[in-house]
N, CA, C and O atoms as CSV, one atom per row, in Angstrom:
chain,resi,resn,atom,element,x,y,z
A,1,UNK,N,N,77.031,60.252,25.093
A,1,UNK,CA,C,77.960,59.040,24.153
A,1,UNK,C,C,78.453,58.881,24.154
A,1,UNK,O,O,78.986,58.490,23.115
A,2,UNK,N,N,79.186,58.929,25.493
A,2,UNK,CA,C,80.700,57.893,25.973
A,2,UNK,C,C,79.617,56.566,26.607
A,2,UNK,O,O,80.186,55.498,26.383
A,3,UNK,N,N,78.747,56.422,27.059
A,3,UNK,CA,C,77.703,55.900,27.895
A,3,UNK,C,C,76.983,55.026,26.838
A,3,UNK,O,O,76.853,53.816,27.023
A,4,UNK,N,N,76.428,55.764,25.520
A,4,UNK,CA,C,76.488,54.617,24.137
A,4,UNK,C,C,77.386,54.058,23.843
A,4,UNK,O,O,77.400,53.129,23.035
A,5,UNK,N,N,77.929,54.316,24.185
A,5,UNK,CA,C,78.939,54.050,23.345
A,5,UNK,C,C,79.492,52.112,24.493
A,5,UNK,O,O,79.404,50.937,24.135
A,6,UNK,N,N,79.877,52.597,25.512
A,6,UNK,CA,C,79.667,51.567,26.234
A,6,UNK,C,C,78.723,50.008,25.945
A,6,UNK,O,O,78.993,48.848,25.634
A,7,UNK,N,N,77.277,50.964,26.322
A,7,UNK,CA,C,76.387,50.134,26.441
A,7,UNK,C,C,76.238,49.327,25.350
A,7,UNK,O,O,75.772,48.190,25.421
A,8,UNK,N,N,76.772,50.091,23.893
A,8,UNK,CA,C,76.763,48.950,22.605
A,8,UNK,C,C,77.788,47.771,22.646
A,8,UNK,O,O,77.571,46.608,22.305
A,9,UNK,N,N,79.093,48.370,23.191
A,9,UNK,CA,C,80.206,47.571,23.301
A,9,UNK,C,C,79.845,46.364,24.555
A,9,UNK,O,O,80.183,45.206,24.313
A,10,UNK,N,N,79.346,46.591,25.515
A,10,UNK,CA,C,78.180,45.348,26.598
A,10,UNK,C,C,77.318,44.452,25.426
A,10,UNK,O,O,77.613,43.268,25.264
A,11,UNK,N,N,76.453,44.958,24.781
A,11,UNK,CA,C,75.227,44.378,23.868
A,11,UNK,C,C,76.282,43.652,23.069
A,11,UNK,O,O,76.470,42.457,22.838
A,12,UNK,N,N,76.585,44.189,22.900
A,12,UNK,CA,C,77.554,43.226,21.236
A,12,UNK,C,C,78.505,42.137,21.726
A,12,UNK,O,O,78.677,41.131,21.038
A,13,UNK,N,N,79.336,42.363,23.286
A,13,UNK,CA,C,80.068,41.419,23.432
A,13,UNK,C,C,78.979,39.896,24.138
A,13,UNK,O,O,79.149,38.690,23.953
A,14,UNK,N,N,77.904,40.624,24.949
A,14,UNK,CA,C,77.424,39.027,25.283
A,14,UNK,C,C,76.799,38.769,25.023
A,14,UNK,O,O,76.290,37.820,25.621
A,15,UNK,N,N,75.855,39.562,23.335
A,15,UNK,CA,C,75.452,38.799,22.622
A,15,UNK,C,C,76.589,38.156,21.681
A,15,UNK,O,O,76.013,38.018,20.602
A,16,UNK,N,N,77.723,37.757,21.560
A,16,UNK,CA,C,79.021,37.004,20.831
A,16,UNK,C,C,79.210,35.808,22.256
A,16,UNK,O,O,79.324,34.631,21.916
A,17,UNK,N,N,79.226,35.963,23.025
A,17,UNK,CA,C,79.639,34.852,23.543
A,17,UNK,C,C,78.223,33.828,24.479
A,17,UNK,O,O,78.179,32.893,25.279
A,18,UNK,N,N,77.366,34.620,23.841
A,18,UNK,CA,C,75.483,34.173,24.118
A,18,UNK,C,C,74.819,33.676,22.636
A,18,UNK,O,O,73.641,33.317,22.633
A,19,UNK,N,N,75.429,33.668,21.660
A,19,UNK,CA,C,75.007,33.224,20.502
A,19,UNK,C,C,75.132,31.612,20.274
A,19,UNK,O,O,74.027,31.081,20.166
A,20,UNK,N,N,75.744,31.122,20.222
A,20,UNK,CA,C,75.579,29.580,20.301
A,20,UNK,C,C,74.577,28.786,20.715
A,20,UNK,O,O,74.093,27.859,20.066
A,21,UNK,N,N,74.099,29.324,22.340
A,21,UNK,CA,C,72.749,29.052,22.579
A,21,UNK,C,C,72.179,29.831,22.484
A,21,UNK,O,O,71.166,29.236,22.114
A,22,UNK,N,N,71.861,30.990,22.505
A,22,UNK,CA,C,70.311,31.927,22.662
A,22,UNK,C,C,69.946,31.777,20.935
A,22,UNK,O,O,68.915,31.185,20.616
A,23,UNK,N,N,70.987,32.432,19.722
A,23,UNK,CA,C,70.944,33.339,18.065
A,23,UNK,C,C,70.838,31.677,17.722
A,23,UNK,O,O,70.638,31.685,16.507
A,24,UNK,N,N,70.868,30.241,18.162
A,24,UNK,CA,C,71.785,28.835,17.176
A,24,UNK,C,C,70.129,28.863,15.855
A,24,UNK,O,O,70.443,28.574,14.700
A,25,UNK,N,N,68.656,29.171,16.083
A,25,UNK,CA,C,67.676,28.956,15.301
A,25,UNK,C,C,67.452,30.003,14.107
A,25,UNK,O,O,67.119,29.824,12.935
A,26,UNK,N,N,67.797,31.308,14.925
A,26,UNK,CA,C,67.541,32.419,14.159
A,26,UNK,C,C,69.297,32.589,12.725
A,26,UNK,O,O,70.452,32.253,12.991
A,27,UNK,N,N,68.865,33.104,11.573
A,27,UNK,CA,C,69.909,33.338,10.956
A,27,UNK,C,C,70.909,35.012,11.471
A,27,UNK,O,O,71.284,35.814,10.616
A,28,UNK,N,N,71.006,35.085,12.052
A,28,UNK,CA,C,71.013,36.139,12.917
A,28,UNK,C,C,72.569,35.651,12.767
A,28,UNK,O,O,72.921,34.471,12.758
A,29,UNK,N,N,73.506,36.887,12.643
A,29,UNK,CA,C,75.250,36.706,13.559
A,29,UNK,C,C,75.489,36.207,11.728
A,29,UNK,O,O,76.643,35.829,11.528
A,30,UNK,N,N,74.821,36.182,10.803
A,30,UNK,CA,C,76.106,35.456,9.560
A,30,UNK,C,C,75.682,36.829,8.717
A,30,UNK,O,O,75.557,36.700,7.499
A,31,UNK,N,N,75.492,37.933,9.220
A,31,UNK,CA,C,75.675,38.638,8.279
A,31,UNK,C,C,77.136,39.316,8.020
A,31,UNK,O,O,78.190,39.236,8.651
A,32,UNK,N,N,76.781,39.992,6.873
A,32,UNK,CA,C,78.441,40.919,5.975
A,32,UNK,C,C,79.080,41.950,7.987
A,32,UNK,O,O,78.449,42.536,8.867
A,33,UNK,N,N,80.311,41.669,7.807
A,33,UNK,CA,C,80.150,42.472,9.712
A,33,UNK,C,C,80.050,41.650,10.382
A,33,UNK,O,O,81.108,41.771,10.999
A,34,UNK,N,N,79.340,40.419,11.003
A,34,UNK,CA,C,79.563,39.774,11.750
A,34,UNK,C,C,80.574,39.101,11.759
A,34,UNK,O,O,80.859,38.276,10.890
A,35,UNK,N,N,81.526,39.479,13.156
A,35,UNK,CA,C,83.479,38.585,13.433
A,35,UNK,C,C,82.988,37.406,13.421
A,35,UNK,O,O,81.885,37.063,12.995
A,36,UNK,N,N,83.609,36.923,13.777
A,36,UNK,CA,C,84.187,34.751,14.231
A,36,UNK,C,C,84.591,34.461,13.786
A,36,UNK,O,O,84.762,34.357,12.572
A,37,UNK,N,N,85.217,33.972,15.266
A,37,UNK,CA,C,86.595,33.663,14.266
A,37,UNK,C,C,86.825,32.722,15.815
A,37,UNK,O,O,86.154,32.958,16.820
A,38,UNK,N,N,88.006,31.537,15.739
A,38,UNK,CA,C,88.993,30.833,16.445
A,38,UNK,C,C,89.761,30.932,16.704
A,38,UNK,O,O,90.636,30.856,15.841
A,39,UNK,N,N,90.247,31.244,18.402
A,39,UNK,CA,C,91.462,31.468,19.517
A,39,UNK,C,C,91.708,30.472,20.574
A,39,UNK,O,O,91.371,30.580,21.754
A,40,UNK,N,N,92.241,29.633,20.102
A,40,UNK,CA,C,92.781,29.007,21.292
A,40,UNK,C,C,91.464,27.748,21.104
A,40,UNK,O,O,90.476,28.050,21.774
A,41,UNK,N,N,91.340,26.651,20.451
A,41,UNK,CA,C,90.651,26.126,20.570
A,41,UNK,C,C,88.834,26.675,20.945
A,41,UNK,O,O,87.875,25.966,21.249
A,42,UNK,N,N,88.893,27.801,20.812
A,42,UNK,CA,C,87.869,28.516,20.823
A,42,UNK,C,C,86.512,28.549,19.571
A,42,UNK,O,O,86.667,27.909,18.531
A,43,UNK,N,N,85.307,29.299,19.796
A,43,UNK,CA,C,85.088,29.963,18.601
A,43,UNK,C,C,84.057,31.110,19.665
A,43,UNK,O,O,83.318,31.029,20.646
A,44,UNK,N,N,84.628,32.233,18.649
A,44,UNK,CA,C,84.033,33.260,18.901
A,44,UNK,C,C,83.546,34.497,18.063
A,44,UNK,O,O,84.182,35.076,17.182
A,45,UNK,N,N,81.845,34.875,18.683
A,45,UNK,CA,C,80.917,35.955,17.184
A,45,UNK,C,C,81.428,37.064,17.971
A,45,UNK,O,O,82.010,37.122,19.054
A,46,UNK,N,N,81.047,37.926,17.123
A,46,UNK,CA,C,80.525,39.046,17.491
A,46,UNK,C,C,80.212,39.367,16.740
A,46,UNK,O,O,80.874,39.176,15.720
A,47,UNK,N,N,78.379,40.443,16.638
A,47,UNK,CA,C,77.622,39.934,15.736
A,47,UNK,C,C,77.387,41.752,15.589
A,47,UNK,O,O,76.474,42.185,16.293
A,48,UNK,N,N,78.027,42.625,14.870
A,48,UNK,CA,C,78.355,44.418,14.963
A,48,UNK,C,C,77.363,44.052,13.705
A,48,UNK,O,O,76.465,44.880,13.860
A,49,UNK,N,N,77.092,43.436,12.786
A,49,UNK,CA,C,76.593,44.228,11.761
A,49,UNK,C,C,74.296,43.670,12.381
A,49,UNK,O,O,73.177,44.155,12.217
A,50,UNK,N,N,75.108,42.092,13.256
A,50,UNK,CA,C,72.965,42.228,13.347
A,50,UNK,C,C,72.967,43.262,13.920
A,50,UNK,O,O,72.380,44.207,13.393
A,51,UNK,N,N,73.777,43.475,15.485
A,51,UNK,CA,C,73.664,43.978,16.871
A,51,UNK,C,C,73.125,45.319,15.839
A,51,UNK,O,O,71.914,45.400,15.631
A,52,UNK,N,N,74.040,46.330,15.227
A,52,UNK,CA,C,72.869,47.378,14.354
A,52,UNK,C,C,71.896,47.258,13.368
A,52,UNK,O,O,71.417,48.313,12.952
A,53,UNK,N,N,71.387,45.927,12.773
A,53,UNK,CA,C,70.409,45.411,12.059
A,53,UNK,C,C,68.901,45.587,13.418
A,53,UNK,O,O,67.819,46.117,13.163
A,54,UNK,N,N,69.320,44.945,14.849
A,54,UNK,CA,C,68.289,44.785,15.182
A,54,UNK,C,C,67.907,46.234,15.913
A,54,UNK,O,O,66.756,46.662,15.998
A,55,UNK,N,N,69.328,47.038,16.526
A,55,UNK,CA,C,69.045,48.762,16.528
A,55,UNK,C,C,67.957,49.298,15.709
A,55,UNK,O,O,67.037,49.963,16.185
A,56,UNK,N,N,68.095,48.950,14.261
A,56,UNK,CA,C,67.842,49.891,13.997
A,56,UNK,C,C,65.891,49.402,13.837
A,56,UNK,O,O,64.946,50.162,13.630
A,57,UNK,N,N,65.886,48.166,13.998
A,57,UNK,CA,C,64.230,47.533,13.953
A,57,UNK,C,C,63.613,47.816,15.596
A,57,UNK,O,O,62.424,47.845,15.913
A,58,UNK,N,N,64.734,47.997,16.448
A,58,UNK,CA,C,63.697,48.511,17.750
A,58,UNK,C,C,63.848,49.745,17.251
A,58,UNK,O,O,62.622,49.854,17.265
A,59,UNK,N,N,64.237,50.888,16.777
A,59,UNK,CA,C,64.006,52.203,17.249
A,59,UNK,C,C,62.627,52.160,15.848
A,59,UNK,O,O,61.463,52.470,16.101
A,60,UNK,N,N,63.117,51.699,14.374
A,60,UNK,CA,C,61.494,51.630,13.795
A,60,UNK,C,C,60.167,51.238,14.492
A,60,UNK,O,O,59.011,51.403,14.102
A,61,UNK,N,N,60.660,50.655,15.671
A,61,UNK,CA,C,59.500,50.007,16.142
A,61,UNK,C,C,59.014,50.930,17.348
A,61,UNK,O,O,58.042,50.411,17.898
A,62,UNK,N,N,59.353,52.016,17.868
A,62,UNK,CA,C,59.916,52.554,18.441
A,62,UNK,C,C,59.200,54.269,18.200
A,62,UNK,O,O,58.479,54.773,19.061
A,63,UNK,N,N,59.463,54.790,17.252
A,63,UNK,CA,C,58.757,55.972,16.586
A,63,UNK,C,C,57.411,55.495,16.290
A,63,UNK,O,O,56.434,56.238,16.374
A,64,UNK,N,N,57.331,54.134,15.905
A,64,UNK,CA,C,56.128,54.090,14.702
A,64,UNK,C,C,54.803,53.968,16.078
A,64,UNK,O,O,53.643,54.051,15.674
A,65,UNK,N,N,55.004,53.791,17.541
A,65,UNK,CA,C,53.972,53.657,18.909
A,65,UNK,C,C,53.970,55.032,19.039
A,65,UNK,O,O,53.329,55.565,19.945
C-alpha cells in the first residue's frame, strides 16, 4: 500500500511540474480538486483530480481488455 502511495505522489508531483509544457492543449488540470497556486513568483500545479480521473480511465481500459 505504501508503494502505491509513493508512486501516485510522484506521478502527481511530476505532472504538476510538467503540466505547462505537456498538458497545455488539453483541459486536464482544471478540474475541481486540482490545485494551482503561485509561490515566490512561480506557478505550481498539482492535478490531483485529473490524476484520479486518468487512473480510473486506465483501469477501465485494462479491465475491458
